C-alpha positions in Angstrom: 0.0 0.0 0.0 2.8 2.4 1.0 4.7 1.6 -2.2 1.7 2.3 -4.5 1.0 5.5 -2.6 4.6 6.6 -3.1 4.4 5.8 -6.7 1.2 7.8 -7.1 2.8 10.8 -5.4 5.9 10.6 -7.7 3.7 10.3 -10.8 1.6 13.2 -9.7 4.7 15.3 -9.1 6.2 14.5 -12.5 2.9 15.4 -14.1 2.8 18.7 -12.2 6.4 19.5 -13.3 5.6 18.6 -16.9 2.5 20.8 -17.0 4.4 23.6 -15.2 7.2 23.5 -17.8 4.6 23.7 -20.6 3.0 26.7 -19.0 6.4 28.4 -18.5 7.5 27.6 -22.1 4.2 29.1 -23.3 4.8 32.3 -21.3 8.3 32.6 -22.6 7.1 32.1 -26.2 4.5 34.9 -25.8 7.0 37.3 -24.2 9.6 36.7 -26.9 7.0 37.2 -29.6 6.0 40.5 -28.1 9.6 41.6 -28.0 9.9 41.0 -31.7 6.7 42.7 -32.6 5.0 39.4 -33.6 1.4 38.3 -33.3 0.1 34.7 -33.2 -1.2 33.0 -36.3 -4.7 31.6 -36.4 -5.2 28.5 -34.3 -6.7 25.6 -36.3 -10.1 25.3 -34.6 -11.2 22.0 -33.0 -7.7 21.0 -32.2 -6.7 18.6 -29.5 -4.2 20.2 -27.1 -2.1 17.0 -27.1 -1.9 16.9 -30.9 -2.7 13.2 -30.9 -6.2 13.5 -32.3 -5.0 15.8 -35.2 -2.3 13.4 -36.3 -4.9 10.6 -36.1 -7.2 12.6 -38.4 -4.3 13.1 -40.8 -3.4 9.5 -40.9 -7.0 8.5 -41.4 -7.2 11.1 -44.3 -4.0 9.5 -45.8 -5.5 6.0 -45.5 -8.6 7.3 -47.4 -6.4 9.0 -49.9 -7.7 12.5 -49.0 -4.9 14.1 -47.1 -4.3 17.2 -49.4 -8.1 17.6 -49.5 -8.3 17.3 -45.6 -5.5 20.0 -45.3 -7.3 22.3 -47.8 -10.6 21.9 -45.9 -8.8 23.0 -42.7 -7.7 26.3 -44.3 -11.0 26.9 -45.9 -12.8 26.4 -42.6 -10.7 29.0 -41.0 -11.1 31.4 -43.9 -14.9 31.2 -43.6 -14.7 31.6 -39.9 -12.4 34.7 -40.0 -13.9 36.2 -43.2 -10.5 36.6 -44.9 -7.8 34.6 -46.6 -5.8 32.6 -44.1 -2.3 31.7 -45.3 -0.8 30.4 -42.1 -2.2 28.1 -39.3 -0.9 27.2 -35.9 -1.7 23.6 -35.1 -0.8 21.1 -32.4 1.6 18.4 -33.2 1.8 15.2 -31.1 2.6 15.6 -27.4 1.8 19.3 -27.0 4.2 20.7 -29.7 3.2 23.8 -31.6 3.6 23.7 -35.3 3.0 26.2 -38.1 1.7 25.4 -41.5 1.8 28.0 -44.2 0.7 28.5 -47.8 1.8 32.1 -48.0 4.4 32.9 -50.8 6.2 35.5 -48.6 6.7 33.0 -45.8 7.7 30.2 -48.1 10.2 32.5 -49.8 11.6 33.4 -46.4 12.0 29.8 -45.3 13.5 28.6 -48.6 15.7 31.6 -49.6 15.7 34.8 -47.5 16.4 33.0 -44.2 17.6 29.8 -45.6 20.2 29.3 -42.9 17.6 29.8 -40.2 15.7 26.7 -41.3 16.9 23.2 -41.8 15.5 19.7 -42.2 14.4 18.5 -38.8 14.9 15.0 -37.3 11.6 14.0 -38.8 13.4 14.4 -42.2 17.1 13.6 -41.5 16.8 10.8 -39.0 13.5 9.6 -40.3 14.7 9.3 -43.9 18.2 8.0 -43.0 17.3 4.3 -42.8 16.1 4.3 -46.4 17.8 7.2 -48.1 21.0 7.5 -46.0 22.8 10.8 -46.1 21.7 11.8 -49.6 20.8 15.2 -50.9 17.2 15.0 -49.7 18.0 14.0 -46.1 20.9 16.1 -45.0 21.7 19.6 -43.8 24.7 21.9 -43.8 28.1 20.6 -45.0 26.7 17.1 -45.8 24.0 18.6 -48.0 26.5 21.0 -49.7 28.8 18.0 -50.4 25.9 16.0 -51.9 24.8 18.9 -54.1 28.4 19.5 -55.3 28.7 15.8 -56.1 25.5 15.5 -58.0 25.1 18.9 -59.7 27.7 18.3 -62.5 25.8 15.2 -63.5 22.7 17.2 -64.2 24.3 20.0 -66.3 25.6 17.5 -68.9 24.1 17.1 -72.2 23.1 13.5 -71.3 20.1 14.7 -69.3 18.5 15.9 -72.6 19.5 12.8 -74.6 16.1 11.3 -75.7 17.4 8.2 -77.4 17.2 6.3 -74.1 13.7 7.6 -73.5 12.5 6.5 -76.9 13.2 2.9 -76.3 11.2 2.9 -73.2 8.3 4.8 -74.8 8.3 2.1 -77.5 8.0 -0.5 -74.8 5.1 1.3 -73.3 3.4 1.4 -76.8 4.0 -2.3 -77.2 2.2 -2.9 -73.9 -0.7 -0.7 -75.0 -0.8 -2.4 -78.5 -1.7 -5.6 -76.8 -4.9 -4.0 -75.5 -6.1 -2.5 -78.7 -9.2 -3.9 -80.4 -10.3 -3.9 -84.1 -12.1 -0.5 -83.5 -8.8 1.1 -82.5 -9.8 1.4 -78.8 -8.0 -0.3 -76.0 -9.9 -2.0 -73.3 -10.0 -0.3 -69.9 -6.4 0.2 -68.9 -4.8 1.8 -65.8 -2.0 4.1 -67.1 -0.5 4.9 -63.7 1.3 1.6 -63.1 2.5 1.7 -66.7 4.0 5.2 -66.1 5.7 3.9 -63.0 7.2 1.0 -64.9 8.3 3.3 -67.7 10.0 5.7 -65.4 11.5 2.8 -63.3 13.0 1.4 -66.5 14.4 4.7 -67.8 15.6 5.8 -64.4 17.4 2.5 -63.7 19.1 2.5 -67.1 20.2 6.1 -66.7 21.4 5.6 -63.1 22.7 2.0 -63.2 23.4 1.4 -66.8 20.9 -1.5 -66.8 17.2 -1.2 -67.0 15.0 -3.6 -65.0 12.9 -3.8 -68.2 9.7 -4.1 -66.1 7.4 -3.1 -68.9 7.7 -6.0 -71.3 8.2 -8.7 -68.7 4.7 -10.0 -68.2 6.0 -12.0 -65.2 7.6 -8.9 -63.6 6.8 -9.1 -59.9 4.2 -6.6 -58.6 3.7 -7.5 -54.9 5.5 -8.1 -51.7 5.2 -11.9 -52.2 7.2 -11.5 -55.4 10.0 -9.6 -53.7 9.4 -6.6 -55.9 11.9 -3.7 -55.5 9.3 -1.0 -56.5 6.8 -2.4 -54.0 9.3 -2.3 -51.2 10.4 1.2 -52.2 6.8 2.5 -52.2 6.0 0.8 -48.9 9.0 2.3 -47.2 8.2 5.7 -48.5 4.7 5.6 -47.1 6.1 5.0 -43.6 8.5 7.9 -44.0 5.6 10.2 -45.1 3.7 9.4 -41.9 6.9 9.7 -39.8 7.5 13.2 -41.2 4.2 14.4 -39.5 5.2 13.0 -36.2 8.1 15.3 -35.5 10.7 13.7 -33.1 8.4 10.8 -32.7 9.0 9.6 -36.3 10.5 6.4 -34.9 7.0 5.0 -34.2 6.6 4.1 -37.9 10.0 2.4 -38.2 8.4 -1.0 -37.8 10.0 -4.4 -38.5 8.0 -4.5 -41.8 9.6 -1.1 -42.7 13.0 -2.5 -41.9 12.4 -5.5 -44.2 11.4 -3.1 -47.0 14.5 -1.0 -46.5 16.7 -4.2 -46.6 15.1 -5.3 -49.9 15.7 -1.9 -51.5 19.3 -1.7 -50.3 20.1 -5.2 -51.6 18.8 -4.2 -55.0 20.9 -1.0 -55.3 24.0 -2.5 -53.7 24.3 -5.0 -56.5 24.9 -2.2 -59.0 27.1 -0.3 -56.7 29.4 -3.2 -56.1 29.5 -4.0 -59.8 30.6 -0.4 -60.6 33.2 -0.4 -57.9 34.7 -3.8 -58.9 34.9 -2.8 -62.6 36.2 0.7 -61.7 38.8 1.9 -64.1 38.7 -1.3 -66.1 35.2 -0.5 -67.3 35.4 0.3 -71.0 34.4 3.8 -72.0 31.2 3.9 -73.9 30.9 7.4 -75.4 27.4 6.7 -76.7 25.9 5.8 -73.3 26.1 7.9 -70.1 25.7 6.0 -66.8 25.1 8.1 -63.8 26.6 5.6 -61.3 29.8 5.2 -63.3 30.3 9.0 -63.4 29.5 9.3 -59.7 31.9 6.4 -58.9 34.8 8.5 -60.3 34.0 11.1 -57.6 33.6 8.8 -54.6 34.4 5.2 -53.8 32.3 5.0 -50.7 29.6 2.3 -51.4 27.1 3.7 -48.8 27.4 7.2 -50.2 26.9 5.9 -53.7 23.8 3.9 -52.6 22.4 6.9 -50.8 22.8 9.3 -53.7 21.4 6.8 -56.2 18.3 6.2 -54.0 17.7 9.9 -53.6 17.9 10.5 -57.4 15.8 7.4 -58.1 13.1 8.7 -55.8 13.1 12.0 -57.7 13.6 10.5 -61.2 11.0 7.7 -61.0 8.2 8.8 -58.6 7.9 12.5 -59.4 7.9 11.9 -63.2 5.4 9.0 -63.1 3.1 11.0 -60.8 3.1 14.0 -63.1 2.4 11.9 -66.1 -0.4 10.2 -64.2 -2.0 13.5 -63.2 -1.7 14.9 -66.7 -3.6 12.1 -68.4 -6.0 11.9 -65.4 -6.9 15.5 -66.2 -7.0 15.1 -70.0 -9.4 12.1 -69.5 -12.0 14.5 -68.0 -14.6 15.4 -70.7 -14.5 18.9 -69.4 -11.0 19.2 -70.9 -11.6 17.5 -74.2 -11.1 20.9 -76.0 -7.7 21.3 -74.3 -6.7 17.8 -75.4 -7.7 18.5 -79.0 -5.9 21.8 -79.2 -2.8 20.4 -77.6 -2.7 17.4 -79.9 -3.1 19.6 -83.0 -0.2 21.7 -81.7 1.9 18.6 -81.2 1.2 17.2 -84.6 2.1 20.6 -86.2 5.3 21.0 -84.2 6.5 17.4 -83.9 4.8 15.4 -86.7 3.0 12.1 -86.3 4.0 9.1 -84.3 5.2 7.1 -87.2 6.7 10.0 -89.0 8.0 12.4 -86.2 10.0 15.6 -86.7 13.0 16.2 -84.5 12.1 16.3 -80.8 14.6 18.1 -78.5 14.4 19.8 -75.2 14.8 23.2 -76.9 11.9 22.5 -79.3 9.7 21.3 -76.4 10.5 24.4 -74.4 9.6 26.6 -77.4 6.2 24.9 -77.9 4.1 27.4 -76.0 0.8 25.6 -75.5 2.6 22.4 -74.4 4.5 24.4 -71.8 1.2 26.1 -70.6 -0.4 22.7 -70.2 2.6 21.2 -68.3 2.8 24.3 -66.1 -0.9 24.0 -65.3 -0.6 20.3 -64.4 2.4 21.1 -62.1 0.4 23.9 -60.5 -2.6 21.8 -59.7 -0.7 18.6 -58.9 2.9 19.4 -57.8 4.7 16.1 -57.2 5.8 17.0 -53.7 2.7 18.8 -52.3 3.8 19.3 -48.7 7.1 19.8 -47.0 8.5 20.9 -43.7 11.5 22.8 -42.2 12.6 23.2 -38.6 13.9 26.4 -37.2 17.6 26.2 -36.3 17.4 29.5 -34.4 14.8 31.8 -33.0 13.5 33.7 -36.1 10.4 35.2 -37.7 8.1 34.9 -40.7 7.0 38.1 -42.3 3.2 37.6 -42.4 0.2 35.6 -41.2 -0.1 36.9 -37.6 -2.7 39.1 -35.9 -6.4 39.6 -36.6 -5.8 40.8 -40.1 -3.0 38.3 -40.9 -0.5 41.0 -41.8 1.8 40.9 -38.7 5.0 38.8 -38.5 5.0 35.5 -36.7 7.6 34.3 -34.1 9.2 30.9 -34.8 11.2 29.5 -31.9 14.2 27.3 -32.3 13.2 23.7 -32.8 9.7 24.6 -34.1 8.5 22.8 -37.2 7.1 24.9 -40.1 5.2 23.0 -42.7 4.6 24.5 -46.1 2.3 23.3 -48.9 2.8 24.4 -52.5 -0.2 22.3 -53.4 -2.5 24.5 -51.3 -0.6 27.7 -52.3 -1.2 26.8 -56.0 -4.9 26.6 -55.3 -5.4 29.8 -53.3 -8.2 31.8 -54.9 -6.9 35.1 -53.6 -3.7 34.4 -55.6 -4.9 32.5 -58.7 -8.4 33.7 -59.0 -11.9 32.2 -58.5 -11.0 29.5 -61.1 -8.0 28.3 -59.2 -9.3 24.7 -59.1 -9.7 24.6 -62.9 -7.1 23.3 -65.4 -6.7 26.5 -67.5 -3.6 26.6 -69.7 -4.4 30.0 -71.0 -3.7 31.6 -67.6 0.0 31.2 -68.5 -0.4 33.5 -71.4 0.2 36.5 -69.2 1.4 35.0 -65.9 5.0 34.6 -65.1 6.1 32.1 -62.3 7.1 33.7 -59.0 7.2 32.5 -55.4 3.6 31.6 -55.7 4.5 28.8 -58.1 7.0 26.3 -56.8 6.6 22.8 -58.4 10.4 22.3 -58.1 10.9 24.0 -54.7 12.9 27.2 -54.5 16.0 28.8 -53.1 19.3 26.9 -52.7 17.5 23.6 -52.5 15.7 24.0 -55.8 15.5 20.8 -57.7 18.7 20.1 -59.7 16.9 17.6 -61.9 14.3 20.0 -63.1 15.4 20.0 -66.7 15.7 16.2 -66.7 12.1 15.8 -65.3 10.6 18.3 -67.7 12.3 16.7 -70.7 11.1 13.2 -69.8 7.5 14.3 -69.1 7.3 16.4 -72.2 8.7 13.7 -74.4 6.3 11.0 -73.2 3.3 13.4 -73.5 4.3 14.2 -77.1 4.8 10.6 -78.2 1.6 9.4 -76.6 -0.5 12.2 -78.0 0.9 11.8 -81.5 -0.6 8.4 -81.5 -3.7 8.7 -79.2 -6.4 11.0 -80.7 -9.1 10.4 -78.0 -9.5 9.4 -74.4 -12.5 7.8 -72.8 -12.4 8.8 -69.1 -15.9 7.6 -68.1 -14.4 5.2 -65.6 -12.1 7.7 -63.9 -13.4 8.3 -60.4 -13.3 11.4 -58.1 -9.9 12.8 -57.2 -8.0 10.8 -54.6 -4.4 11.3 -53.6 -1.8 8.5 -53.4 0.4 10.5 -51.2 3.7 9.1 -49.9 6.7 11.3 -50.3 5.3 12.2 -53.6 1.7 12.5 -54.8 0.0 10.5 -57.6 -3.6 9.8 -58.5 -4.9 7.7 -55.6 -7.1 5.3 -57.7 -5.0 5.2 -60.8 -5.8 6.5 -64.3 -8.4 4.1 -65.6 -9.1 5.0 -69.3 -9.8 3.7 -72.7 -7.5 5.1 -75.5 -8.2 5.4 -79.2 -5.2 5.0 -81.5 -5.0 7.2 -84.5 -2.3 5.0 -85.9 
């Protein structure tokens, strides 16, 4: 009895001290904010002070493939309540931690560029990502990040990233797969384009990175499930865990389950095969001037197998997932009968500029960039469906954001050291006060007069801007051109309502289920 009483007293004392520390921290936060002339951002209403309920709602929204919609609804609810645009929300993260989430261009510019050194990747990025992605460019800060960028950047300013010969072979493989589905009337049966795009980008990315494609498109027996030991399946599953962990702050470790560790092991074993092959061959490898291999070039800069694996996985994530997701959203949108006029106009433009599928004119990055209506359509797709819709930074020092505080939302906001600040380009790209009342509509013509600024960031911004931007745009543009040269109509009657397959990147949550009519 005495022991249990003593234990109860100790527990009560610890709870009292914990609550007292929370109160004192809150008072210090408010005092420091007043010193800096800052005012608080809008609290997300209905929040749980522990933050546990909010994360549960977010995980449930992810499970239902609605997380970006859930986040947008939170902002819209506060805008309706306050009668004005709300660009920044203050929310509770798990275990009483305050977090900011912003869609304001000024704040995002401050985080990514103007006060770049004030913000870094928190442990929910660096330590959370480390088991899968190691110390690669997407998972490091400071000198490690500078080293990674210096190592990788030369590989992306070479002419090889615009070489489309490699891409053509994989597009032909995609067409071979689709040919098998075409009937006598020129229509395919119902086909989900999304897994085909992921196989296409996996094949092209592995050939570009490793020198050998997995050739997943033409292999009808190519594994597609965990039971089959599939690399792509393991990569996707591990990414999903990381995406949930990113929302848990320092509690990211909760999602590092034994299953997650098995997926990581499978991914690493796959990549290590190519790394060891490159290191063993080394200088003995014959030079092939006609074929650029990313790993071989990188192996000349470092012989550390773990670093090579980390950088390859980071680039594979960017090269495969973001490109496939963008292609998926593009054809998901074009399948909507509402946008049939856009499809017809774009196809007519492509035929005029680049010829037919069987008799194409020269297709180069420069010609794609000069095709105005094509660029408008790609810009609009990336506006509505940026591949990385949400991101987060952690304050390295006490600092401020320029706007979002106070009753009118025009005052600066205090950000204390260690505080997470999430930012969403997906929501920023859909703000009606920035893009107009038709912000949710796919409207290529809006780019006739609009020039990209800090309100349009499909490739991030500041020092961490995507170094593979040209590579991604080249691949997406080329696949769109070659497909639309051949496909003159899309039946999207089986495409369902928008859902989001959000892991570290975002793709159509229920696939792209369409019928295609081949002009040739």
